[in-house]
C-alpha positions, 0 to 999 in steps of 0.5 A: 483502416477503421480497425487500425484507428480503433486499435490506435485510439485504444492504445492511446487511452491505455497509455493516458490512463496509466499516466493519469494514475501513476504516482511518480517514477516508482513502478512498484506503486500504482492505483487500480480503481479505488485500490492503491498498491503498496509494498513491504520491500525486500529486507524491510526488517533492516529498514525504518521509514523506507520499509513500506513503499511508498511512504507516506501513502496519499489516498482520498476518503473511500480508497483502499490501500493494499499492502503486498509483502515483497519480503521473505520475512513475516511482517504486519501493518498495524495502525498507531505507534509502538506502545500506544493504547490505540495501536491496532485499533484502526487496522491491523494485518495481525499475527495469524489468520487470512490477513497475516503477511506471513510470507512473500506475496501475501496481501493486507488491505484496508479502506480509509473512510475518514480523513486524517493521518494514520501512522502504522508499523510492524509489530514484529519489527517496530522500527518499520514505520509508515504513514497513510494520509487520507484527504 
């Protein structure tokens, strides 16, 4: 009896914690601790403001966004806007090295320490755009 009660309580807590951190009906986006998951969707290079999911991404100061490349093409997550002097200054997954999103399944993460709006784009496919809103 006690074992069944413990199992039931643990199951309910797991369900409630999942509901509490959910961000809507999109199952590809979820929070895990201080990390917010986002994806570069399949076929992203042919898209614009729907290439990163979710868009916008809403976080609080101190949270980390982890972008996962779910596409078969190489992409970047580069702060700023195309052609502006501040492009890549706040964060940039880059074109080479361990943070480069060169293939499906690769990830890049950035922790946001200051409130504000952070536009970003893909340097290889400049029509791909997103925004992180930090509160």
